[in-house]
ZAGUSE-34699 format. One record per residue: residue number from 0; residue in three letters; x, y, z of N, C-alpha, C, CB in turn. Coordinates in steps of 0.1 Angstrom, whole numbers, plus 5000, padded with zeros to 4 digits. Each point is the difference from the previous one (the first is absolute). Glycine has a CB too. Example, Ala and Ser with C-alpha at 12.3 -4.5 7.8 and 13.67 -1.06 7.14 Angstrom:
+-----+------+------+------+------+-------+-------+-------+------+------+------+-------+-------+-------+
: pos : code : n_xx : n_yy : n_zz : ca_xx : ca_yy : ca_zz : c_xx : c_yy : c_zz : cb_xx : cb_yy : cb_zz :
+-----+------+------+------+------+-------+-------+-------+------+------+------+-------+-------+-------+
:   0 :  Ala : 5132 : 4943 : 5078 :  4991 :  5012 :  5000 : 5009 : 5012 : 5000 :  4981 :  4988 :  5012 :
:   1 :  Ser : 5015 : 5023 : 4981 :  5009 :  5011 :  5000 : 4992 : 5011 : 5008 :  5012 :  4994 :  4978 :
+-----+------+------+------+------+-------+-------+-------+------+------+------+-------+-------+-------+
***
This chain:
+-----+------+------+------+------+-------+-------+-------+------+------+------+-------+-------+-------+
: pos : code : n_xx : n_yy : n_zz : ca_xx : ca_yy : ca_zz : c_xx : c_yy : c_zz : cb_xx : cb_yy : cb_zz :
+-----+------+------+------+------+-------+-------+-------+------+------+------+-------+-------+-------+
:   0 :  Met : 2095 : 2851 : 3976 :  4995 :  5001 :  4987 : 4988 : 4990 : 4998 :  5023 :  5007 :  4992 :
:   1 :  Met : 4979 : 4981 : 5012 :  4990 :  4990 :  4998 : 4987 : 5004 : 5007 :  5017 :  4982 :  4998 :
:   2 :  Glu : 4984 : 5024 : 5014 :  4988 :  5004 :  5007 : 4992 : 5011 : 4992 :  5012 :  4995 :  5022 :
:   3 :  Asn : 4995 : 5014 : 4972 :  4993 :  5010 :  4992 : 4992 : 4994 : 4988 :  5018 :  5016 :  5006 :
:   4 :  Val : 4988 : 4973 : 4988 :  4993 :  4994 :  4989 : 4988 : 4993 : 5005 :  5022 :  4996 :  4988 :
:   5 :  Gln : 4979 : 4997 : 5024 :  4988 :  4994 :  5005 : 4989 : 5010 : 5004 :  5015 :  4982 :  5009 :
:   6 :  Lys : 4989 : 5029 : 4996 :  4991 :  5011 :  5004 : 4993 : 5005 : 4987 :  5013 :  5006 :  5021 :
:   7 :  Ser : 4994 : 4996 : 4969 :  4994 :  5006 :  4988 : 4991 : 4989 : 4993 :  5020 :  5015 :  4997 :
:   8 :  Glu : 4984 : 4973 : 5003 :  4991 :  4989 :  4995 : 4987 : 4999 : 5008 :  5020 :  4988 :  4992 :
:   9 :  Phe : 4981 : 5013 : 5021 :  4989 :  5000 :  5009 : 4991 : 5012 : 4997 :  5013 :  4988 :  5018 :
:  10 :  Ala : 4993 : 5024 : 4981 :  4992 :  5012 :  4997 : 4992 : 4999 : 4987 :  5017 :  5013 :  5013 :
:  11 :  Glu : 4990 : 4982 : 4977 :  4994 :  4998 :  4987 : 4988 : 4990 : 5000 :  5022 :  5006 :  4989 :
:  12 :  Ala : 4980 : 4983 : 5018 :  4990 :  4990 :  5002 : 4988 : 5005 : 5007 :  5017 :  4982 :  5000 :
:  13 :  Phe : 4986 : 5026 : 5011 :  4989 :  5006 :  5008 : 4992 : 5010 : 4991 :  5014 :  4997 :  5021 :
:  14 :  Arg : 4993 : 5011 : 4972 :  4994 :  5010 :  4991 : 4991 : 4993 : 4989 :  5020 :  5016 :  5004 :
:  15 :  Ser : 4985 : 4974 : 4990 :  4992 :  4992 :  4990 : 4988 : 4994 : 5006 :  5021 :  4996 :  4988 :
:  16 :  Arg : 4980 : 4998 : 5024 :  4989 :  4993 :  5007 : 4990 : 5011 : 5004 :  5015 :  4982 :  5008 :
:  17 :  Thr : 4989 : 5029 : 4996 :  4991 :  5011 :  5004 : 4992 : 5005 : 4988 :  5015 :  5006 :  5019 :
:  18 :  Lys : 4992 : 4996 : 4970 :  4994 :  5005 :  4988 : 4989 : 4990 : 4995 :  5021 :  5013 :  4994 :
:  19 :  Lys : 4983 : 4975 : 5006 :  4990 :  4989 :  4996 : 4988 : 5000 : 5009 :  5019 :  4987 :  4991 :
:  20 :  Asn : 4983 : 5015 : 5022 :  4989 :  5000 :  5009 : 4990 : 5011 : 4997 :  5015 :  4989 :  5017 :
:  21 :  Val : 4991 : 5023 : 4981 :  4992 :  5012 :  4997 : 4992 : 4998 : 4987 :  5017 :  5015 :  5012 :
:  22 :  Ile : 4990 : 4980 : 4978 :  4993 :  4998 :  4987 : 4989 : 4990 : 5002 :  5021 :  5006 :  4987 :
:  23 :  Asp : 4981 : 4983 : 5020 :  4990 :  4990 :  5002 : 4988 : 5006 : 5008 :  5017 :  4982 :  5000 :
:  24 :  Ser : 4986 : 5027 : 5010 :  4989 :  5006 :  5007 : 4992 : 5009 : 4992 :  5014 :  5000 :  5020 :
:  25 :  Ile : 4992 : 5008 : 4971 :  4992 :  5008 :  4990 : 4992 : 4992 : 4991 :  5018 :  5017 :  5001 :
:  26 :  Lys : 4987 : 4972 : 4994 :  4993 :  4991 :  4991 : 4988 : 4995 : 5007 :  5020 :  4994 :  4988 :
:  27 :  Phe : 4981 : 5002 : 5025 :  4989 :  4994 :  5008 : 4990 : 5011 : 5002 :  5015 :  4984 :  5011 :
:  28 :  Tyr : 4989 : 5028 : 4992 :  4991 :  5012 :  5003 : 4991 : 5002 : 4987 :  5017 :  5010 :  5016 :
:  29 :  Arg : 4989 : 4989 : 4973 :  4992 :  5002 :  4987 : 4990 : 4989 : 4998 :  5020 :  5011 :  4991 :
:  30 :  Thr : 4981 : 4978 : 5015 :  4990 :  4989 :  4998 : 4988 : 5001 : 5010 :  5019 :  4985 :  4992 :
:  31 :  Leu : 4982 : 5023 : 5018 :  4990 :  5002 :  5010 : 4987 : 5005 : 4994 :  5017 :  5003 :  5018 :
:  32 :  Pro : 4971 : 4993 : 4987 :  4988 :  5006 :  4995 : 4999 : 5015 : 5002 :  4989 :  4978 :  5004 :
:  33 :  Asn : 5003 : 5028 : 4988 :  4999 :  5015 :  5001 : 4989 : 5004 : 5009 :  5008 :  5002 :  4976 :
:  34 :  Asn : 4994 : 4995 : 5037 :  4991 :  5005 :  5011 : 5008 : 5006 : 5011 :  4983 :  4982 :  4994 :
:  35 :  Glu : 5010 : 5025 : 5015 :  5006 :  5008 :  5010 : 5009 : 4991 : 5009 :  4981 :  5017 :  4999 :
:  36 :  Glu : 5014 : 4972 : 5005 :  5007 :  4991 :  5010 : 5014 : 4996 : 4993 :  4978 :  4992 :  5010 :
:  37 :  Ala : 5021 : 5004 : 4978 :  5012 :  4995 :  4993 : 5010 : 5012 : 4998 :  4987 :  4982 :  4989 :
:  38 :  Lys : 5008 : 5030 : 5009 :  5009 :  5011 :  4998 : 5007 : 5003 : 5013 :  4985 :  5010 :  4983 :
:  39 :  Ile : 5008 : 4990 : 5028 :  5006 :  5002 :  5013 : 5011 : 4990 : 5003 :  4978 :  5010 :  5009 :
:  40 :  Ile : 5019 : 4978 : 4990 :  5010 :  4989 :  5003 : 5011 : 5001 : 4990 :  4982 :  4985 :  5009 :
:  41 :  Gly : 5016 : 5018 : 4978 :  5010 :  5001 :  4991 : 5010 : 5012 : 5003 :  4984 :  4990 :  4983 :
:  42 :  Arg : 5010 : 5021 : 5021 :  5009 :  5012 :  5003 : 5008 : 4997 : 5012 :  4983 :  5015 :  4991 :
:  43 :  Gln : 5011 : 4977 : 5019 :  5008 :  4996 :  5012 : 5012 : 4991 : 4996 :  4980 :  5002 :  5014 :
:  44 :  Leu : 5017 : 4989 : 4977 :  5010 :  4991 :  4994 : 5012 : 5008 : 4994 :  4982 :  4982 :  4997 :
:  45 :  Leu : 5014 : 5027 : 4994 :  5010 :  5008 :  4993 : 5008 : 5009 : 5009 :  4985 :  5000 :  4980 :
:  46 :  Arg : 5009 : 5005 : 5031 :  5008 :  5008 :  5010 : 5009 : 4992 : 5009 :  4981 :  5016 :  4999 :
:  47 :  Ser : 5015 : 4971 : 5003 :  5008 :  4992 :  5009 : 5014 : 4998 : 4995 :  4979 :  4989 :  5008 :
:  48 :  Pro : 5031 : 5009 : 5002 :  5014 :  4998 :  4995 : 5001 : 4987 : 4993 :  5008 :  5014 :  5019 :
:  49 :  Pro : 5001 : 4985 : 4971 :  5002 :  4987 :  4993 : 5005 : 4990 : 5010 :  5005 :  5013 :  4979 :
:  50 :  Arg : 4991 : 4974 : 5018 :  5005 :  4989 :  5009 : 5006 : 4989 : 4991 :  4983 :  5006 :  5017 :
+-----+------+------+------+------+-------+-------+-------+------+------+------+-------+-------+-------+
***
């Protein structure tokens, strides 16, 4: 029973951390200059897996 609680707490923490990382990445993408180089790098950032 205790192991299931720890797993669910870990899963929730992981989900929250991942969501925050994705939101932060999107906010950063929106601050990039409006030129082709920044667009390319920004799209790569958004496609990369969350860390």
